[in-house]
FIVEXFI-502921 format. One line per 5 residues: for each residue z, x, y of C-alpha. Coordinates in nm, 2 decimals. Last residue first. Layout:
N
Z X Y | ...
//
This chain:
554
-0.79 0.60 -0.73 | -1.05 0.63 -1.04 | -1.31 0.48 -0.86 | -1.25 0.31 -0.52 | -1.49 0.03 -0.39
-1.40 0.03 -0.04 | -1.39 -0.27 0.22 | -1.61 -0.59 0.22 | -1.60 -0.84 -0.09 | -1.64 -1.17 0.12
-1.59 -1.17 0.47 | -1.32 -0.94 0.63 | -0.96 -0.99 0.60 | -0.74 -0.96 0.91 | -0.59 -0.69 1.11
-0.42 -0.76 1.44 | -0.44 -0.49 1.69 | -0.24 -0.51 2.02 | 0.11 -0.40 1.84 | 0.16 -0.23 2.15
0.20 0.15 2.03 | -0.07 0.08 1.74 | 0.11 0.20 1.45 | 0.14 -0.10 1.21 | -0.17 -0.31 1.26
-0.40 0.01 1.28 | -0.25 0.16 0.99 | -0.38 -0.14 0.77 | -0.52 0.11 0.51 | -0.80 -0.13 0.48
-1.09 0.15 0.42 | -1.24 0.04 0.75 | -1.56 0.22 0.83 | -1.80 -0.09 0.90 | -1.55 -0.19 1.17
-1.68 0.08 1.40 | -1.46 -0.04 1.69 | -1.54 0.12 2.02 | -1.32 0.10 2.36 | -1.53 0.23 2.66
-1.38 0.48 2.89 | -1.52 0.49 3.24 | -1.78 0.72 3.39 | -2.10 0.56 3.31 | -1.98 0.53 2.95
-1.71 0.78 2.81 | -1.63 0.69 2.45 | -1.29 0.58 2.32 | -1.36 0.56 1.92 | -1.15 0.37 1.68
-1.31 0.32 1.30 | -1.32 0.69 1.23 | -1.15 0.65 0.86 | -0.83 0.77 0.86 | -0.71 0.62 1.19
-0.40 0.76 1.31 | -0.61 0.99 1.56 | -0.89 0.76 1.72 | -0.61 0.51 1.74 | -0.37 0.76 1.94
-0.58 0.70 2.26 | -0.41 0.92 2.55 | -0.06 0.71 2.51 | -0.06 0.60 2.88 | -0.43 0.57 2.98
-0.57 0.51 2.64 | -0.32 0.28 2.46 | -0.19 0.15 2.79 | -0.44 0.05 3.08 | -0.71 0.04 2.83
-0.55 -0.14 2.50 | -0.38 -0.36 2.76 | -0.73 -0.49 2.92 | -0.85 -0.54 2.58 | -0.58 -0.78 2.51
-0.57 -0.92 2.13 | -0.76 -0.63 1.97 | -0.90 -0.81 1.66 | -0.99 -0.54 1.37 | -1.17 -0.80 1.13
-1.49 -0.79 1.36 | -1.67 -1.13 1.29 | -2.00 -1.09 1.10 | -2.32 -0.93 1.14 | -2.27 -0.59 0.93
-2.17 -0.70 0.61 | -1.93 -0.44 0.52 | -1.94 -0.13 0.28 | -1.70 0.15 0.19 | -1.79 0.36 -0.09
-1.46 0.57 -0.06 | -1.67 0.86 -0.09 | -1.87 0.79 0.23 | -1.52 0.74 0.40 | -1.48 1.12 0.36
-1.85 1.24 0.51 | -1.73 1.03 0.82 | -1.34 1.11 0.82 | -1.44 1.52 0.85 | -1.38 1.75 0.59
-1.16 2.05 0.46 | -1.21 2.29 0.14 | -1.61 2.32 0.13 | -1.72 2.13 0.46 | -1.55 2.42 0.68
-1.38 2.11 0.90 | -1.30 2.21 1.25 | -0.95 2.31 1.34 | -0.68 2.10 1.47 | -0.53 2.09 1.82
-0.22 1.93 1.91 | -0.12 1.78 2.23 | 0.21 1.90 2.34 | 0.42 1.58 2.41 | 0.55 1.36 2.70
0.25 1.32 2.92 | 0.06 1.16 2.62 | 0.35 0.87 2.58 | 0.57 0.90 2.31 | 0.54 0.68 1.96
0.85 0.57 1.80 | 0.79 0.20 1.89 | 0.49 0.18 1.66 | 0.71 0.27 1.39 | 1.02 0.03 1.43
1.33 0.18 1.59 | 1.66 0.27 1.38 | 1.60 0.26 1.02 | 1.95 0.13 0.96 | 2.23 0.31 0.71
2.38 0.15 0.41 | 2.72 0.31 0.36 | 2.66 0.66 0.45 | 2.91 0.86 0.23 | 2.76 0.69 -0.06
2.89 0.59 -0.42 | 2.77 0.52 -0.75 | 2.96 0.79 -0.89 | 2.74 1.04 -1.03 | 2.36 0.89 -0.95
2.48 0.74 -0.60 | 2.66 1.08 -0.49 | 2.37 1.27 -0.62 | 2.13 1.05 -0.40 | 2.33 1.10 -0.10
2.35 1.48 -0.16 | 1.95 1.48 -0.19 | 1.94 1.25 0.13 | 2.16 1.50 0.33 | 1.95 1.80 0.24
1.63 1.62 0.31 | 1.76 1.50 0.65 | 1.85 1.87 0.74 | 1.52 2.03 0.69 | 1.28 1.73 0.75
1.43 1.55 1.04 | 1.79 1.44 1.10 | 1.71 1.07 1.18 | 1.42 1.01 0.99 | 1.48 1.18 0.71
1.82 1.03 0.68 | 1.68 0.70 0.75 | 1.44 0.76 0.45 | 1.73 0.87 0.23 | 1.97 0.61 0.27
1.86 0.35 0.03 | 1.79 0.57 -0.25 | 2.04 0.44 -0.48 | 1.98 0.05 -0.38 | 1.62 0.09 -0.46
1.61 0.15 -0.82 | 1.93 -0.07 -0.91 | 1.76 -0.36 -0.69 | 1.45 -0.32 -0.93 | 1.63 -0.30 -1.23
1.79 -0.63 -1.16 | 2.08 -0.72 -0.96 | 1.91 -0.72 -0.60 | 1.63 -0.92 -0.78 | 1.80 -1.22 -0.91
1.91 -1.42 -0.57 | 1.58 -1.46 -0.45 | 1.41 -1.52 -0.77 | 1.64 -1.78 -0.87 | 1.61 -1.94 -0.55
1.25 -2.02 -0.60 | 1.21 -2.26 -0.32 | 1.05 -2.58 -0.32 | 0.68 -2.69 -0.36 | 0.70 -2.81 -0.72
0.96 -2.92 -0.97 | 0.86 -3.08 -1.29 | 1.16 -2.88 -1.48 | 0.92 -2.71 -1.69 | 0.72 -2.58 -1.35
1.05 -2.48 -1.21 | 1.14 -2.28 -1.50 | 0.78 -2.13 -1.51 | 0.80 -2.01 -1.16 | 1.14 -1.87 -1.16
1.00 -1.70 -1.48 | 0.69 -1.56 -1.30 | 0.86 -1.44 -0.99 | 1.09 -1.23 -1.22 | 0.73 -1.09 -1.39
0.60 -1.04 -1.08 | 0.89 -0.85 -0.96 | 0.88 -0.62 -1.26 | 0.51 -0.53 -1.21 | 0.58 -0.44 -0.83
0.88 -0.27 -0.94 | 0.68 -0.03 -1.19 | 0.38 0.00 -0.93 | 0.62 0.12 -0.65 | 0.68 0.51 -0.70
0.68 0.76 -0.44 | 1.02 0.88 -0.61 | 1.17 0.96 -0.25 | 1.01 0.65 -0.12 | 1.12 0.40 -0.40
0.88 0.08 -0.32 | 0.96 -0.26 -0.35 | 0.86 -0.37 -0.01 | 0.81 -0.75 -0.07 | 0.43 -0.74 0.01
0.43 -0.44 -0.18 | 0.54 -0.61 -0.52 | 0.58 -1.01 -0.49 | 0.62 -1.25 -0.21 | 0.72 -1.63 -0.27
0.60 -1.95 -0.26 | 0.62 -2.35 -0.21 | 0.86 -2.36 0.03 | 1.03 -2.01 0.08 | 1.12 -1.69 -0.11
1.10 -1.34 -0.08 | 1.37 -1.31 0.18 | 1.28 -0.96 0.36 | 1.33 -0.62 0.19 | 1.40 -0.37 0.46
1.76 -0.28 0.36 | 1.67 -0.18 -0.01 | 1.32 0.00 0.10 | 1.17 0.05 0.44 | 0.89 0.30 0.32
0.61 0.04 0.25 | 0.28 0.24 0.20 | -0.03 0.22 0.41 | -0.35 0.31 0.26 | -0.61 0.60 0.23
-0.94 0.66 0.04 | -1.16 0.97 -0.08 | -1.31 1.05 -0.40 | -1.55 1.32 -0.57 | -1.44 1.64 -0.43
-1.60 1.93 -0.60 | -1.41 2.25 -0.74 | -1.50 2.62 -0.73 | -1.18 2.71 -0.58 | -0.96 2.37 -0.54
-0.69 2.50 -0.72 | -0.64 2.80 -0.51 | -0.61 2.62 -0.19 | -0.23 2.50 -0.26 | 0.01 2.81 -0.25
-0.19 2.97 0.05 | -0.20 2.67 0.23 | -0.56 2.51 0.32 | -0.52 2.19 0.15 | -0.23 2.12 0.38
-0.48 2.14 0.71 | -0.67 1.90 0.57 | -0.38 1.66 0.49 | -0.26 1.72 0.87 | -0.62 1.62 0.98
-0.59 1.28 0.84 | -0.24 1.23 0.94 | -0.37 1.30 1.29 | -0.09 1.40 1.56 | -0.23 1.33 1.94
0.02 1.03 1.99 | 0.33 1.27 1.92 | 0.65 1.08 1.80 | 0.63 1.02 1.42 | 0.75 0.72 1.30
0.43 0.67 1.07 | 0.57 0.87 0.79 | 0.29 1.11 0.65 | 0.20 1.09 0.30 | -0.05 1.38 0.17
-0.29 1.35 -0.12 | -0.46 1.55 -0.42 | -0.53 1.38 -0.72 | -0.66 1.64 -0.97 | -0.92 1.56 -1.24
-1.02 1.79 -1.53 | -1.11 1.49 -1.75 | -0.79 1.30 -1.75 | -0.49 1.42 -1.53 | -0.38 1.69 -1.29
-0.15 1.59 -1.00 | -0.11 1.73 -0.67 | 0.13 1.56 -0.44 | 0.21 1.60 -0.05 | 0.50 1.53 0.21
0.59 1.33 0.50 | 0.83 1.34 0.82 | 0.74 1.46 1.19 | 1.08 1.54 1.33 | 1.04 1.92 1.12
0.67 1.98 1.24 | 0.39 1.88 0.97 | 0.20 2.16 0.80 | 0.42 2.24 0.66 | 0.73 2.10 0.51
0.74 1.90 0.19 | 0.55 1.93 -0.14 | 0.53 1.76 -0.49 | 0.37 1.93 -0.77 | 0.28 1.71 -1.13
0.13 1.91 -1.42 | 0.00 1.66 -1.68 | -0.31 1.85 -1.77 | -0.35 2.21 -1.60 | -0.67 2.27 -1.47
-0.76 2.58 -1.28 | -0.91 2.74 -1.56 | -1.11 2.43 -1.66 | -1.26 2.42 -1.29 | -1.16 2.11 -1.09
-1.28 1.78 -1.04 | -1.13 1.64 -0.72 | -0.99 1.30 -0.59 | -0.84 1.28 -0.26 | -0.57 1.10 -0.08
-0.43 1.00 0.25 | -0.12 0.79 0.21 | 0.01 0.64 0.54 | 0.37 0.59 0.56 | 0.57 0.26 0.67
0.91 0.14 0.79 | 1.01 -0.25 0.79 | 1.25 -0.40 1.02 | 1.59 -0.45 0.87 | 1.68 -0.76 0.69
1.86 -1.08 0.80 | 1.58 -1.22 0.99 | 1.30 -1.12 0.79 | 1.19 -1.41 0.63 | 1.17 -1.57 0.97
0.99 -1.86 0.78 | 0.71 -1.85 1.02 | 0.71 -1.49 1.10 | 0.77 -1.35 0.75 | 0.46 -1.60 0.63
0.23 -1.50 0.91 | 0.27 -1.12 0.80 | 0.24 -1.20 0.44 | -0.11 -1.37 0.51 | -0.21 -1.02 0.65
-0.07 -0.82 0.39 | 0.14 -0.55 0.54 | 0.13 -0.34 0.24 | -0.03 -0.54 -0.07 | -0.15 -0.86 -0.08
0.10 -0.99 -0.38 | 0.14 -1.36 -0.26 | 0.25 -1.60 -0.50 | 0.17 -1.98 -0.43 | 0.34 -2.25 -0.62
0.24 -2.62 -0.66 | -0.12 -2.54 -0.60 | -0.43 -2.60 -0.41 | -0.70 -2.35 -0.40 | -0.90 -2.45 -0.09
-1.26 -2.31 -0.10 | -1.49 -2.15 0.18 | -1.77 -2.32 0.35 | -2.10 -2.11 0.31 | -2.33 -2.01 0.56
-2.64 -1.86 0.43 | -2.87 -1.98 0.73 | -2.60 -1.81 0.96 | -2.31 -1.99 1.14 | -2.23 -1.91 1.48
-1.92 -1.66 1.54 | -2.12 -1.43 1.78 | -2.08 -1.16 1.47 | -2.24 -1.43 1.23 | -2.07 -1.67 0.99
-2.22 -1.65 0.66 | -1.89 -1.67 0.44 | -1.61 -1.89 0.48 | -1.30 -1.74 0.40 | -1.06 -1.84 0.09
-0.84 -2.10 0.15 | -0.46 -2.10 0.02 | -0.19 -2.32 -0.15 | 0.06 -2.56 -0.08 | 0.29 -2.39 0.14
0.58 -2.61 0.24 | 0.59 -2.74 0.62 | 0.69 -3.11 0.56 | 0.32 -3.22 0.62 | 0.18 -2.99 0.38
0.06 -2.62 0.46 | -0.23 -2.43 0.33 | -0.25 -2.07 0.42 | -0.55 -1.89 0.53 | -0.79 -1.60 0.47
-0.76 -1.55 0.10 | -1.03 -1.28 0.03 | -1.28 -1.40 -0.21 | -1.48 -1.10 -0.36 | -1.25 -1.10 -0.68
-1.21 -1.44 -0.85 | -0.97 -1.42 -1.16 | -0.91 -1.71 -1.39 | -0.62 -1.65 -1.62 | -0.68 -1.75 -1.99
-0.49 -1.51 -2.16 | -0.79 -1.29 -2.23 | -0.84 -1.32 -1.82 | -0.50 -1.17 -1.77 | -0.55 -0.87 -2.00
-0.87 -0.79 -1.87 | -0.69 -0.79 -1.52 | -0.42 -0.61 -1.66 | -0.66 -0.30 -1.76 | -0.87 -0.33 -1.45
-0.50 -0.28 -1.23 | -0.43 0.04 -1.47 | -0.78 0.15 -1.34 | -0.68 0.14 -1.01 | -0.36 0.27 -1.06
-0.55 0.60 -1.18 | -0.36 0.84 -1.39 | -0.06 1.05 -1.46 | 0.25 0.92 -1.65 | 0.61 0.92 -1.69
0.85 1.00 -1.97 | 0.98 1.31 -1.74 | 0.93 1.26 -1.35 | 1.26 1.34 -1.25 | 1.39 1.20 -0.95
1.65 0.96 -1.08 | 1.76 1.25 -1.29 | 1.91 1.41 -0.94 | 1.71 1.71 -0.84 | 1.87 2.05 -0.78
1.84 2.12 -1.16 | 1.44 2.10 -1.09 | 1.48 2.42 -0.92 | 1.31 2.47 -0.59 | 0.97 2.62 -0.56
0.96 2.85 -0.23 | 0.69 2.87 0.04 | 0.44 3.04 0.21 | 0.22 3.12 0.53 | 0.33 2.82 0.76
0.62 2.71 0.57 | 0.63 2.52 0.25 | 0.91 2.35 0.04 | 0.76 2.31 -0.31 | 0.86 2.07 -0.59
0.75 2.10 -0.97 | 0.73 1.88 -1.27 | 0.55 1.98 -1.59 | 0.44 1.78 -1.89 | 0.38 1.45 -1.71
0.17 1.21 -1.99 | -0.18 1.19 -1.96 | -0.33 0.88 -2.13 | -0.28 0.61 -1.91 | -0.55 0.31 -1.87
-0.50 0.21 -2.24 | -0.82 0.12 -2.39 | -0.74 0.28 -2.75 | -0.41 0.06 -2.70 | -0.14 0.19 -2.89
0.04 0.27 -2.56 | 0.02 -0.08 -2.44 | 0.23 -0.24 -2.73 | 0.49 -0.36 -2.51 | 0.29 -0.53 -2.25
0.49 -0.68 -1.96 | 0.80 -0.48 -2.07 | 0.62 -0.16 -2.11 | 0.43 -0.20 -1.82 | 0.72 -0.25 -1.60
0.89 0.08 -1.76 | 0.57 0.29 -1.74 | 0.67 0.50 -1.41 | 0.35 0.59 -1.28 | 0.26 0.88 -1.09
-0.03 0.81 -0.91 | -0.09 0.87 -0.62 | -0.23 0.56 -0.54 | -0.51 0.31 -0.42 | -0.62 -0.02 -0.53
-0.90 -0.18 -0.32 | -1.14 -0.19 -0.60 | -0.90 -0.28 -0.88 | -1.03 -0.58 -0.99 | -1.38 -0.63 -0.85
-1.55 -0.66 -0.47 | -1.20 -0.64 -0.32 | -1.03 -0.93 -0.15 | -0.88 -1.09 -0.49 | -0.81 -1.41 -0.58
-0.62 -1.51 -0.90 | -0.59 -1.85 -1.05 | -0.31 -1.99 -1.31 | -0.29 -2.32 -1.50 | 0.00 -2.38 -1.69
0.03 -2.54 -2.03 | 0.34 -2.55 -2.23 | 0.44 -2.44 -2.61 | 0.73 -2.26 -2.47 | 0.61 -1.94 -2.59
0.25 -1.97 -2.48 | 0.39 -2.11 -2.14 | 0.60 -1.76 -2.12 | 0.32 -1.55 -2.18 | 0.06 -1.73 -1.95
0.31 -1.70 -1.68 | 0.38 -1.35 -1.77 | 0.02 -1.25 -1.75 | -0.01 -1.42 -1.40 | 0.28 -1.26 -1.26
0.18 -0.93 -1.40 | -0.15 -0.96 -1.22 | 0.01 -1.05 -0.89 | 0.21 -0.75 -0.92 | -0.01 -0.50 -1.03
-0.27 -0.57 -0.76 | -0.51 -0.86 -0.81 | -0.41 -1.03 -0.45 | -0.31 -1.38 -0.38 | -0.17 -1.58 -0.69
-0.22 -1.98 -0.71 | -0.01 -2.13 -0.95 | -0.03 -2.49 -1.13 | -0.35 -2.54 -0.99 | -0.59 -2.78 -0.79
-0.92 -2.71 -0.67 | -1.05 -2.81 -0.30 | -1.37 -2.81 -0.13 | -1.39 -2.77 0.21 | -1.49 -3.02 0.50
-1.78 -2.91 0.71 | -1.70 -2.72 1.00 | -1.83 -2.80 1.38 | -1.90 -2.49 1.54
//
């Protein structure tokens, strides 16, 4: 159909994504402008229905970024973090039992002393309010769907998606054209595997000199537990069962706020067996004798899932390009062994803001922010990531048992002497290339959920408050449906029906032949399909308007 021209608005800075990184960049830009007596116009577009709606994390939060951005946040009666870590435990689990490892065995960088347990979704809501108080414009429910370029190839902003497009591709009666938001600089903080970030990395070859990115899938539930089971400030992590040695991952249990327990499980997406289901492994984990007792008489009140960037130091791409930059999870600033990234996200947003403000004051626009690119490795972000750079490669190469020991030794040497026996290790194959054909593995059979401690996907998705407009183009694009049948189904046994934590993908027997069904309504925007499909045949793009989960306290 022939589309009308879009209306356009001009700003100094456009920020894509109201996560910790994007909002920190917006706040810091306004702070720097106020200090310098200058004006800077900043707009943030967010695909969630409200700020924080799509934000999910464990979360034990290192407050170092927040301390630097808003130094007096602890004195604020509306502060989002109120439960400080009081006890830190690490367990190694076997099928019938496990052991608790002493804290003295771990380097100081692994300690959670001084950190807070809480909801990262609520932290971003708090940052959103602070940003708006400073004059930042925030538009939730408007996903950035297209990157705008000038004739020289520089990024000059983004366009939000059109509304009112039917599944057929035709305009409905309520059709509304998207808006062009043009800027001198555009900041991309879309989170893990952002749909626009992928395009920028490909167009500008930003990963030309970095290792490929690695990912995990974090699946989380929020429970309200009985008073006698609640231990505010308790932080527990585990590795081992139920995952086999060659499939890496681990768990968390965090007690915080009003008798809330955040429980979750991360599965590294370089696992080999296509019948493995990260969702089902998480459900099994809760049945372990050392874990299940905390949920006796408790009520499950929340569910969600999201991909986690795990490549670290050696996988961070070039962060700048003509007209913009990457921040936060879009840049890959997660410290995997610490299971933390929000502090680095905030710091990266601040560093990007500093480089942008300096450029604006100098009268520049749409060039490369070299100060940001050249500064991050020597900043606290670089220090945080470099010390742990070999942990994930060691886990992947040697499995959990040996890899954890070698990773711990490497962290100790980095902490004590700034040395590593391994130099900087490569990650090996991309996650999608690790999947083996079905004929080469032993299929995994999972027990049926009991509806009390373990659950199915659909009842879980219900708790994520996920919703999409039904009559819209499917935002999960299969590039070649024939390849999906001949390879994903016939060779790999249909792993999409197992790796997806929301029941989006199904192979249905119809008339004696398999048919691929995509239940896009269920999608919680975790991006796992875009990462783990063995042929890279699924492309995740933003759906219409504010579609997706609406997380509360997650």
